[in-house]
N, C-alpha and C positions, 0 to 999 in steps of 0.2 A: 619111224620117226628117225630123221637123218642126226647125225650128231656129229659137229664139226668142232674140231678142239685145236685151239692154237698153242704151240708150246712158247714158254718162255720163264722168265723168272720174276716173282712178285717184287713190288715195292719201287719207289720212284728211283732210286739209285740205277735200277736197270733199265727203265721205260723205253729210252731211245736206241738201246745196243741193239748190235746185229744178231743176237741172242733172241731177242724179243720179236722179231719178225712175226712169227706166229702170233703172237698176242695183237701186234699190228692190223693183222689182217681182220681178227675178230673185232677190233675197234672201228675199222672201216665198214664192216657189214653192220654193226650197231648204229653206227652213224648214218648210213644210207637209209635205214628204216625206222629209224627214231625208236629203237629198242634199247633197253638196259640190262646189265647183269642183275638179276634182281633177286636170285637165290644163292646162298651161300651154305655148301654141305658137302661131304665126301672130299673134303680138303680143296674144294673148288668154289669157282664164281661161274654162276652159268643161267640161262635163261630159255625157256622154251617158248616159242613163238610159231606162228603160222605165215607159210611165204608160198604163194600161190597154190593152195589147197595141199600142201605139204608141211607135216609139222616137223619145225628144225628145232635142235637144241645146239647152243654155241655156248663153248665152254674154255675157261682160262683157268687151269690147274693153279693151285694156291702153293703148292709143293715147288721147290727148287726146281731146275729143269731136269737134272739127274734122276728126279723122283718122280717123274711124270705119271708113270704107270698107277702109282698109287693114288692117284685122283680119280683116273680114267676107269681103272676096272670097277671100282664100285658103283660109279653112275651108271655103267652098261648093264651092270647086274640088277641095281633097283630098278630102272626102266626098262629092262628086259630088251635093250638095243643090241640087235645081230649086228657081228663084225662086217657084214656087209654094208651097215649103213654106217660104218665109222671113218672119217675122214680127218687125218692129221697133217698140219701144217707147222713147218718148221724150217730153219735156216740150213744151208748146205754151204761147205767151205769148197767144194768140188766143181762147184758151178760159179761162173763171173757173177758180180753184183747186177741184180735185177734179171736174170734169167730164170725161169721157173720150169721145173718138170713134174707132171705127174705120172704117177706109179700105182699099180694095184697092189703090189707086195714087194717083199724086199729084204736085205739085212740091215744093219744100222750104221754100215758105213764109217764106224769110228764116232757116231754120234750119240753122246751117253743117253740123252732123253729117249730117243728111240730104242736104244739097249733095254732101258728100264721098260718101256711099253711091252717091248716084246716079250721080256720076261714075265711082266703081270699079265699080258694077254695069252701067252702061251702059243704064241704065232707070230710069223712074219707077214701074213695074208691080212694086210688092212691097208686101207688106200691112204696115199700121201701126197700132199703137193709141197715139193722142195723147193725152196727160194734161196738163190745164189748170194753169199756175203763174200765171196771170194777167198783167196787164200790171204795169210798174214805177210806183209811187205818187210824183208830184211830179216832183222834180229826179233822181230815182234813175235812173241809165244802165242800159241792157239788162244789159251785163256785170256789174253790181253786183247787179243783181236775180236773174239766173240762178245766179249764183255765191252769193248767200245764202241764209238760212236761211228755213223757213216760219215765219209768224208762229203764236202760241199759238192764233188765231182761225183760220188755215188749217188748222192740223195735222189736225182731225177730220176734215175734207173730204178732204185729202190721205191719211189713213190708209185711209178708205173708197175712194178711188178707186186705190189701191193692191190693195185685195182685189178690187174688181170687175176689174181688169186682169188680175189672177192668175186670177180665175175665167175669163174670158175664154179665157186661153191654154189652161186645163185642158178647157175645151168644145170648143176647136177641135180638140182630138185625136180627137173623136168626132163631129163637125157640120162642114159646109161653113163658109169663112169668111162667107159671105153671111147663113147661119143665124146665126152668132154676131154679127153686124153688126146684125141684127133683133131679137135679145136686149137689146143693150147700146146702141144708138144711139137 
């Protein structure tokens, strides 16, 4: 079973913020297939569906971003999901808005949600889709930037990146992640 986790913060207050782009990709996949997150357990909302003969779990942790690993580790353990079948989607300050990058493994790059995932999974070896949200402008703090909404100029780029990330998730059910990386990187 493939496990696709979108990182974000729960609650209406954070819905349209840069930090919630992982949730936005999960929402896109749910909408495309008329699925719903129908289970709540392990500090997460999730669903298990079948797509092109592959079981797929979509997950939104209900912890705040910085504690994401607290939700993901118990799900992987309970459902006996191998780390090779985990894909985590999250925002990246080092990429311009709308740019996506797929990686097989890596460090946290200063992202506290990924830092917590690495701590709880005890490895840096899990697949990721990083979606660019750009760096803060001027005197804007990093926290204010990631908890802020996209500008009208950024929104079309973000919408396109959400579509691409969802496409990558779907293709991953049929191809190796290396092949998916070759398509989208």
